[in-house]
C-alpha positions in Angstrom: 0.0 0.0 0.0 1.4 3.4 -0.9 2.1 5.8 2.0 -0.5 8.3 3.0 0.1 11.6 1.2 -0.9 15.2 1.9 -4.1 16.5 0.3 -2.5 19.4 -1.6 0.8 20.0 -3.3 1.9 23.5 -4.1 4.0 22.3 -7.0 1.0 20.7 -8.7 -1.1 23.8 -8.2 1.7 25.9 -9.7 2.2 23.5 -12.7 -1.6 23.5 -13.3 -1.7 27.3 -13.2 1.3 27.6 -15.6 -0.3 25.2 -18.0 -3.7 27.0 -18.0 -1.9 30.3 -18.6 0.0 28.7 -21.5 -3.2 27.3 -23.1 -5.2 30.5 -22.8 -2.5 33.0 -23.7 -0.1 31.2 -26.0 -1.8 28.1 -27.6 -5.1 29.7 -28.3 -3.5 33.0 -29.2 -1.8 31.1 -32.0 -4.5 28.7 -33.1 -7.6 30.9 -32.6 -6.3 34.3 -33.6 -3.1 33.5 -35.6 -0.7 35.7 -33.6 2.1 33.4 -34.8 2.6 30.9 -37.7 0.6 27.8 -36.9 2.9 25.0 -38.2 5.9 25.9 -36.1 3.5 26.9 -33.3 2.2 23.3 -33.3 5.4 22.2 -31.6 4.2 24.1 -28.6 1.2 21.9 -28.2 2.5 19.9 -25.2 0.0 21.1 -22.7 -2.6 18.3 -22.4 -0.5 15.3 -21.4 0.9 17.3 -18.4 -2.7 18.4 -17.5 -3.8 14.7 -17.3 -0.5 13.8 -15.5 -1.5 16.4 -12.8 -5.0 14.8 -12.7 -3.5 11.4 -11.9 -1.1 12.9 -9.3 -3.9 14.9 -7.7 -6.0 11.7 -7.5 -3.2 10.0 -5.6 -2.9 12.8 -3.2 -6.7 13.0 -2.6 -7.9 9.5 -2.9 -5.2 7.0 -3.9 -4.1 5.8 -0.4 -7.7 5.0 0.7 -9.1 1.5 1.1 -12.3 0.3 -0.6 -12.4 3.0 -3.3 -14.1 0.5 -5.7 -16.9 -0.5 -3.3 -20.1 0.6 -5.1 -21.1 3.2 -2.5 -17.6 4.7 -2.2 -17.2 4.7 -6.0 -20.6 6.3 -6.5 -19.7 8.9 -3.9 -16.4 9.7 -5.8 -18.2 9.9 -9.1 -20.8 12.4 -7.7 -18.2 14.6 -6.0 -15.9 14.6 -9.0 -18.7 15.0 -11.5 -20.1 18.1 -9.7 -16.7 19.8 -9.7 -16.3 19.3 -13.4 -19.8 19.5 -14.7 -21.4 22.4 -12.8 -18.9 25.0 -14.1 -19.3 23.5 -17.5 -23.1 23.9 -17.1 -22.9 27.6 -16.3 -20.6 28.1 -19.3 -22.8 26.3 -21.8 -25.9 28.1 -20.6 -24.3 31.5 -21.4 -22.8 30.1 -24.7 -26.2 28.8 -25.8 -27.7 32.2 -24.9 -25.1 34.0 -27.0 -25.8 31.8 -30.0 -29.5 32.5 -29.6 -29.0 36.2 -29.5 -26.4 36.4 -32.3 -27.5 33.8 -34.8 -31.2 32.9 -34.4 -33.7 34.6 -36.7 -37.4 34.0 -36.6 -39.5 32.2 -34.0 -37.7 29.7 -31.7 -39.5 26.4 -31.8 -39.8 23.9 -29.0 -37.8 21.4 -31.1 -35.0 23.9 -31.7 -34.8 24.7 -28.0 -34.6 21.0 -27.2 -32.0 20.3 -29.8 -29.9 23.3 -28.7 -30.2 22.4 -25.1 -29.1 18.8 -25.6 -26.3 19.8 -27.9 -24.8 22.1 -25.2 -25.6 20.1 -22.1 -24.0 17.0 -23.5 -20.2 17.4 -23.2 -19.6 14.9 -26.0 -21.5 17.0 -28.6 -20.5 20.3 -27.0 -22.8 22.5 -28.9 -22.3 20.9 -32.4 -24.6 22.6 -34.9 -25.6 25.3 -32.5 -22.4 27.2 -31.9 -20.7 30.5 -33.0 -17.1 31.5 -33.5 -14.8 29.9 -30.8 -17.5 29.1 -28.2 -17.1 25.4 -28.3 -13.6 24.8 -29.9 -12.0 24.0 -26.5 -14.8 22.0 -25.0 -13.5 18.7 -26.5 -11.4 18.5 -23.3 -14.4 18.1 -20.9 -15.7 14.7 -22.0 -12.4 12.8 -21.8 -11.6 14.7 -18.6 -14.8 13.5 -17.0 -14.3 9.9 -18.3 -10.6 9.7 -17.3 -11.4 11.1 -13.8 -14.2 8.6 -13.4 -11.9 5.7 -14.5 -9.0 6.7 -12.1 -10.0 4.2 -9.3 -10.0 1.4 -11.9 -6.9 2.5 -13.8 -4.7 2.5 -10.7 -5.7 -0.8 -9.1 -2.6 -2.5 -10.3 0.9 -1.5 -9.4 3.7 -1.4 -12.0 6.7 -3.7 -11.0 9.7 -1.8 -9.7 12.0 -2.9 -12.5 9.8 -1.1 -15.1 11.4 1.9 -16.6 9.7 4.9 -18.3 10.9 3.8 -21.8 9.1 0.5 -21.2 5.9 2.2 -20.3 6.2 4.6 -23.3 6.9 1.7 -25.7 3.8 -0.3 -24.4 1.6 2.8 -24.6 2.9 3.7 -28.1 1.9 0.3 -29.4 -1.6 0.7 -28.1 -1.9 4.3 -29.6 -0.5 3.0 -32.9 -3.1 0.2 -32.9 -5.9 2.6 -32.2 -4.7 4.8 -35.0 -5.3 2.0 -37.4 -8.9 1.6 -36.3 -11.9 3.7 -36.9 -14.9 3.5 -34.6 -18.1 4.1 -36.5 -21.2 5.9 -35.2 -22.9 5.7 -32.8 -19.4 5.4 -31.2 -17.4 8.6 -31.1 -14.0 7.8 -32.7 -12.2 10.9 -31.4 -13.6 10.6 -27.8 -12.4 6.9 -27.6 -9.0 7.7 -28.8 -8.7 10.8 -26.6 -9.8 8.9 -23.5 -7.3 6.1 -24.0 -4.5 8.4 -24.9 -4.9 10.7 -21.9 -5.7 7.8 -19.5 -2.1 6.7 -20.0 -0.8 10.1 -18.8 -3.2 10.2 -15.8 -1.9 6.7 -14.8 1.7 7.9 -15.2 0.9 10.9 -13.0 -0.4 8.6 -10.3 2.8 6.6 -10.4 4.9 9.7 -10.1 3.0 11.0 -7.1 3.1 7.6 -5.4 6.9 7.3 -5.9 8.3 10.6 -6.9 12.0 9.5 -6.8 11.5 6.2 -8.5 13.1 7.3 -11.8 16.1 9.6 -12.4 17.1 12.2 -15.0 18.9 9.5 -17.0 15.6 7.5 -17.3 13.8 10.5 -18.7 16.7 11.5 -20.9 16.5 8.1 -22.6 12.8 8.6 -23.3 13.5 12.0 -24.8 16.2 10.6 -27.1 14.1 7.6 -28.2 11.0 9.7 -28.8 12.9 12.2 -31.0 14.5 9.4 -32.9 11.1 7.8 -33.4 9.5 10.9 -34.8 12.5 11.6 -37.1 12.5 8.0 -38.3 8.7 8.0 -39.0 9.0 11.3 -40.9 11.9 10.0 -43.1 10.5 6.5 -43.7 6.9 7.5 -44.4 7.0 11.1 -45.6 3.7 10.7 -47.5 1.7 9.6 -44.4 3.5 11.2 -41.5 3.3 14.9 -40.8 5.2 16.8 -38.1 2.4 19.3 -37.9 1.2 18.5 -34.3 -2.1 20.2 -34.6 -3.0 17.6 -37.3 -1.6 14.8 -35.1 -3.4 15.9 -32.0 -7.0 15.4 -33.1 -7.3 12.5 -32.5 -3.9 11.9 -30.9 -1.9 9.4 -33.0 1.4 7.7 -32.4 3.5 10.6 -33.7 1.7 12.9 -31.2 2.4 10.4 -28.5 6.1 10.4 -29.2 6.0 14.2 -29.3 4.3 14.2 -26.0 6.8 11.8 -24.5 9.7 14.0 -25.6 8.1 17.1 -24.1 7.1 15.3 -20.9 10.6 13.9 -20.5 12.1 17.4 -21.0 9.6 18.9 -18.5 10.3 16.3 -15.9 14.1 16.7 -16.3 13.7 20.5 -16.0 11.5 20.1 -12.9 14.4 18.4 -11.1 16.4 21.7 -11.2 13.6 23.9 -9.8 14.2 24.6 -6.1 11.5 24.7 -3.5 12.3 28.5 -3.0 11.8 29.1 -6.7 8.5 27.2 -6.7 7.2 29.2 -3.7 8.3 32.5 -5.4 6.4 31.6 -8.6 3.4 30.5 -6.6 3.2 34.0 -5.0 3.1 35.8 -8.4 0.0 37.9 -8.8 0.1 37.2 -12.5 -0.2 33.4 -11.9 -2.6 33.5 -9.0 -5.8 33.7 -11.2 -4.7 30.6 -13.2 -3.8 28.7 -10.0 -7.0 29.5 -8.2 -9.5 29.5 -11.0 -7.7 27.6 -13.8 -10.6 25.4 -14.9 -13.1 28.3 -15.0 -10.6 30.5 -17.0 -10.2 27.6 -19.4 -13.9 27.3 -19.9 -14.6 31.0 -20.3 -11.9 31.6 -22.9 -14.5 30.5 -25.5 -16.7 33.5 -24.7 -13.7 35.8 -24.1 -12.0 35.1 -27.4 -15.3 35.0 -29.4 -16.5 38.4 -28.1 -13.1 40.0 -28.5 -12.7 38.6 -32.0 -16.3 39.8 -33.0 -15.8 43.3 -31.6 -12.3 43.5 -33.0 -13.5 42.5 -36.4 -16.3 45.2 -36.3 -13.8 47.8 -35.3 -11.0 46.6 -37.6 -8.7 46.3 -34.5 -5.1 45.1 -34.6 -4.9 41.3 -33.9 -2.6 41.8 -30.9 -5.1 44.3 -29.4 -7.8 41.7 -29.9 -5.6 39.1 -28.3 -5.0 41.2 -25.2 -8.7 42.0 -24.8 -9.5 38.3 -25.2 -7.1 37.4 -22.4 -8.4 40.1 -20.1 -12.0 39.2 -20.7 -11.3 35.5 -20.3 -9.6 36.1 -16.9 -12.4 38.4 -15.7 -15.1 35.9 -16.6 -13.2 33.0 -15.2 -12.8 34.8 -11.9 -16.4 35.8 -11.8 -17.6 32.2 -12.2 -14.8 30.6 -10.2 -16.9 30.0 -7.1 -18.8 27.3 -9.1 -15.4 25.5 -9.5 -15.1 25.3 -5.7 -18.5 23.6 -5.0 -18.0 20.5 -3.0 -20.4 17.7 -2.1 -19.9 16.4 1.4 -18.0 13.1 1.5 -19.8 10.0 2.3 -19.2 8.9 5.9 -17.3 5.6 6.2 -19.0 2.7 7.6 
């Protein structure tokens, strides 16, 4: 049984905040507004595997040392508590998004059928407003469904412990084979091909995060350096051997995530884990006190959600005023943070834990 761990970790909170800031400011500045060239910018798309790694580590800190987590009552309690924390902020966001679509796009009488179709399209995080959206309102919501599913699967994913002799390159190789196999398959409707592939892909990273939190000193810099080298060699070899079918545009490889994107993610993750070894506790604490990062640390999920409204409204107003793209970008970021902080209390709603016994 792993040792009992503290409920919070400042390093995880800081890492989560930095990643949310990176997504909102840099990634979607490039891919939603075009503030920089997109193809080289695609090599900056490393953010989602670390987000899910943090999810796995946070699960270990909060739940992973407890007994009986898979007992039906305990598991249902976990699902309800976790589901409320993820879905309630999403519900507030999609209500406003659907209202914006209705005001901006709808012409003529709004029928009961249309209201029902629009409500279901937005309330369902799998469809996330499909057919009833506007501008960038729903572009980022692909994340919510796999996040919900992976979170729900965490008690099942981590029931088995990885033998001590296993190295990161072995885990990466095994996962790469699965991702490569999934890439050769297509799941036809009513199954959602992208959702299945996203869920499997990011579940690997969540499980790895759990392992890191359970035994943070299990692997050393040399272990991660080997993964980095092998991943880079793997991408280079694939691009040279199959130039007609392999692209190094990571935006293309990300949706759904394929084997090349997995190697890319392995390389970035290895580099980040190596870099983290050289960050001191004092440096972590200093960064965590930064006023610029505090919003992203304290309300990261809400800010992530509300960037759809922030960017859409800024882009719409900027287009009407013929504003400079960088002015639109700054306004989008400011509006996103303001809306995220406004709705952040929903992110902190907690259902009471079920009493043991």
